[in-house]
BATIRO-926921 format. One line per 2 residues: number of its first residue (from 1); for each residue x, y, z of C-alpha. Coordinates in nm, 2 decimals. Example, Ala and Ser with C-alpha at 12.3 -4.5 7.8 and 13.67 -1.06 7.14 Angstrom:
1) 1.23,-0.45,0.78; 1.37,-0.11,0.71
# end
This chain:
1) 12.20,10.36,7.71; 12.49,10.33,7.95
3) 12.52,10.14,8.27; 12.76,10.28,8.53
5) 12.86,10.21,8.89; 12.69,10.46,9.13
7) 12.95,10.56,9.39; 12.76,10.85,9.54
9) 12.52,10.72,9.81; 12.32,11.04,9.79
11) 12.23,10.98,9.42; 12.13,10.62,9.50
13) 11.91,10.71,9.80; 11.75,11.00,9.62
15) 11.65,10.79,9.32; 11.52,10.50,9.53
17) 11.31,10.73,9.75; 11.16,10.89,9.44
19) 11.02,10.55,9.33; 10.85,10.48,9.66
21) 10.84,10.10,9.62; 10.72,9.90,9.92
23) 11.06,9.73,9.98; 11.38,9.80,10.16
25) 11.59,9.55,9.96; 11.74,9.83,9.74
27) 11.80,10.07,10.03; 12.15,10.18,10.13
29) 12.09,10.01,10.47; 12.05,9.67,10.29
31) 12.37,9.74,10.09; 12.56,9.82,10.41
33) 12.42,9.51,10.58; 12.54,9.28,10.30
35) 12.88,9.44,10.30; 12.91,9.39,10.67
37) 12.89,9.01,10.60; 13.15,9.04,10.32
39) 12.90,9.00,10.04; 13.03,9.17,9.73
41) 12.78,9.44,9.61; 12.73,9.63,9.29
43) 12.52,9.95,9.28; 12.45,10.01,8.92
45) 12.26,10.28,8.73; 12.12,10.29,8.37
47) 12.15,10.63,8.21; 11.95,10.74,7.90
49) 12.08,11.07,7.76; 12.27,11.13,8.08
51) 11.95,11.09,8.29; 11.93,10.81,8.55
53) 11.62,10.61,8.47; 11.68,10.27,8.64
55) 11.90,10.12,8.91; 12.00,9.77,9.01
57) 12.15,9.64,9.33; 12.35,9.32,9.26
59) 12.47,9.08,9.53; 12.73,8.81,9.48
61) 12.60,8.50,9.67; 12.82,8.20,9.76
63) 12.58,7.92,9.82; 12.59,7.54,9.83
65) 12.42,7.52,9.49; 12.69,7.74,9.34
67) 12.80,8.10,9.32; 12.55,8.34,9.16
69) 12.45,8.70,9.12; 12.12,8.81,9.28
71) 11.91,9.12,9.22; 11.66,9.16,9.52
73) 11.34,9.34,9.41; 11.50,9.50,9.10
75) 11.58,9.64,8.86; 11.39,9.95,8.98
77) 11.28,10.25,8.77; 11.18,10.24,8.41
79) 11.15,9.87,8.31; 11.06,9.79,7.95
81) 11.20,9.56,7.68; 11.49,9.79,7.59
83) 11.60,9.86,7.95; 11.56,9.49,8.05
85) 11.76,9.39,7.75; 12.04,9.62,7.85
87) 12.04,9.50,8.21; 12.04,9.13,8.09
89) 12.34,9.19,7.87; 12.53,9.37,8.15
91) 12.45,9.11,8.42; 12.54,8.82,8.19
93) 12.88,8.98,8.13; 12.92,9.05,8.50
95) 12.83,8.70,8.60; 13.09,8.56,8.37
97) 13.35,8.80,8.51; 13.27,8.69,8.87
99) 13.28,8.32,8.76; 12.91,8.27,8.86
101) 12.69,7.98,8.75; 12.39,8.20,8.68
103) 12.23,8.53,8.78; 11.89,8.56,8.94
105) 11.63,8.85,8.94; 11.34,8.90,9.18
107) 11.16,9.19,9.02; 10.92,9.41,9.22
109) 10.65,9.40,8.96; 10.28,9.29,8.95
111) 10.23,8.93,8.85; 10.06,9.02,8.53
113) 10.09,8.83,8.20; 10.25,9.13,8.03
115) 10.53,9.14,8.29; 10.58,8.76,8.27
117) 10.60,8.78,7.90; 10.86,9.07,7.92
119) 11.10,8.85,8.11; 11.03,8.53,7.91
121) 11.10,8.73,7.59; 11.44,8.82,7.73
123) 11.53,8.45,7.81; 11.43,8.43,8.17
125) 11.29,8.12,8.34; 11.08,8.08,8.66
127) 11.29,8.01,8.97; 11.20,7.69,9.16
129) 11.18,7.87,9.49; 11.15,8.23,9.62
131) 11.44,8.42,9.78; 11.23,8.68,9.98
133) 10.87,8.71,10.08; 10.65,8.74,9.76
135) 10.31,8.78,9.93; 10.30,9.07,10.18
137) 10.02,9.29,10.32; 10.02,9.66,10.25
139) 9.81,9.90,10.46; 9.75,10.25,10.31
141) 9.81,10.50,10.59; 9.72,10.81,10.39
143) 9.35,10.82,10.51; 9.27,10.94,10.86
145) 9.27,10.68,11.14; 8.89,10.66,11.15
147) 8.87,10.56,10.78; 9.16,10.31,10.82
149) 8.97,10.14,11.10; 8.65,10.13,10.90
151) 8.82,9.93,10.63; 8.92,9.66,10.88
153) 8.73,9.37,11.01; 8.51,9.43,11.31
155) 8.72,9.19,11.52; 9.03,9.37,11.43
157) 8.88,9.71,11.53; 8.77,9.56,11.86
159) 9.13,9.43,11.93; 9.28,9.77,11.85
161) 9.03,9.94,12.08; 9.10,9.69,12.36
163) 9.48,9.75,12.30; 9.44,10.12,12.33
165) 9.26,10.08,12.66; 9.53,9.85,12.79
167) 9.79,10.12,12.70; 9.59,10.40,12.87
169) 9.56,10.19,13.19; 9.93,10.10,13.18
171) 9.83,9.74,13.18; 10.04,9.70,12.87
173) 10.36,9.91,12.81; 10.54,9.98,12.48
175) 10.91,10.03,12.50; 11.19,10.12,12.26
177) 11.52,9.94,12.23; 11.85,10.01,12.08
179) 11.95,9.65,12.02; 11.82,9.29,12.03
181) 11.90,9.19,12.39; 11.88,8.84,12.53
183) 11.51,8.88,12.64; 11.40,9.00,12.30
185) 11.59,8.72,12.13; 11.44,8.45,12.35
187) 11.09,8.56,12.23; 11.22,8.53,11.87
189) 11.35,8.18,11.94; 11.02,8.07,12.08
191) 10.85,8.20,11.76; 11.09,8.01,11.53
193) 11.04,7.69,11.73; 10.66,7.73,11.71
195) 10.67,7.81,11.34; 10.92,7.55,11.25
197) 11.17,7.77,11.07; 11.54,7.84,11.11
199) 11.63,8.14,11.33; 11.87,8.41,11.24
201) 12.14,8.46,11.49; 12.12,8.74,11.75
203) 12.43,8.91,11.59; 12.27,8.89,11.25
205) 11.96,9.08,11.36; 12.16,9.34,11.55
207) 12.37,9.40,11.24; 12.05,9.45,11.04
209) 11.95,9.72,11.29; 12.29,9.88,11.30
211) 12.31,9.90,10.91; 11.96,10.03,10.86
213) 11.98,10.29,11.14; 12.27,10.47,10.96
215) 12.05,10.56,10.67; 11.68,10.51,10.76
217) 11.46,10.57,11.06; 11.47,10.24,11.24
219) 11.28,10.12,11.56; 11.27,9.82,11.78
221) 10.95,9.83,11.99; 10.84,9.57,12.25
223) 10.50,9.51,12.41; 10.52,9.42,12.77
225) 10.28,9.31,13.04; 10.38,9.26,13.40
227) 10.75,9.31,13.29; 10.71,9.01,13.05
229) 10.78,9.08,12.68; 10.48,8.96,12.49
231) 10.61,9.06,12.15; 10.84,9.30,11.97
233) 10.87,9.45,11.62; 11.15,9.56,11.40
235) 11.04,9.86,11.19; 11.22,10.04,10.90
237) 11.08,10.38,10.79; 11.18,10.51,10.45
239) 11.06,10.83,10.29; 10.70,10.73,10.24
241) 10.65,10.38,10.38; 10.72,10.16,10.68
243) 10.83,9.80,10.67; 10.79,9.55,10.95
245) 11.05,9.29,10.90; 11.02,9.08,11.22
247) 10.74,9.05,11.47; 10.81,8.76,11.71
249) 10.56,8.69,11.99; 10.50,8.46,12.29
251) 10.18,8.26,12.24; 9.94,8.40,12.51
253) 9.59,8.55,12.50; 9.73,8.90,12.56
255) 9.99,8.86,12.28; 9.71,8.85,12.03
257) 9.72,9.23,12.05; 10.09,9.26,11.98
259) 10.08,9.35,11.60; 9.82,9.62,11.64
261) 10.00,9.78,11.94; 10.35,9.78,11.80
263) 10.22,9.88,11.45; 10.03,10.17,11.58
265) 10.32,10.30,11.79; 10.58,10.24,11.51
267) 10.39,10.40,11.22
# end
């Protein structure tokens, strides 16, 4: 086995797309976004008999608790005891070279005993807190629309039906945007205040859109009623899946339809 830096973005993107994991945290867009904020990045590939079998995106994080290496939703590809052992050895050496206190991995694997034992066997410990969302909802869009709706709750189907009627009557309008303007950001700010969490800056979100739109299909869609923005969504479409990374909303009765309206339009 040999681990090398992958310099060709086409090789990286082709391999990531072939895996079809439900995450954008190893995408080239996420790499570019971190580089825009001067985060040092390492795009690494593990080769077995000259064949690329696993990749790892490593970010160098400077935090209050110390400098460390972070692998978001990786390594990706063939992960077994021998490949994890190779990655662990390489990352340990890299962390020492970069004068880091530790390195951290957030694997995109099922929370099964066998997977937990695999990491424990290689010297890993559970982290005290998550870095990214660990519990997300995945909707299979391969069936036809009728079958997708049948698998939803009755109240959800009714809300989608009502939303479609509002669109047809032009009572509610869906619009596309090329950036997060002040009106969109004010909706986001109201969401963070209501939810009690810290907001990203307007420049930060716009940089996300700018970075992702270079490599992936990327959309910002808003739901509006009487020229008031009820909600908006930030969607990233990769080869076979779509990710919704932000859906701020004003708290109104009509805004209850926002996720279904923006989701239907975006995907």
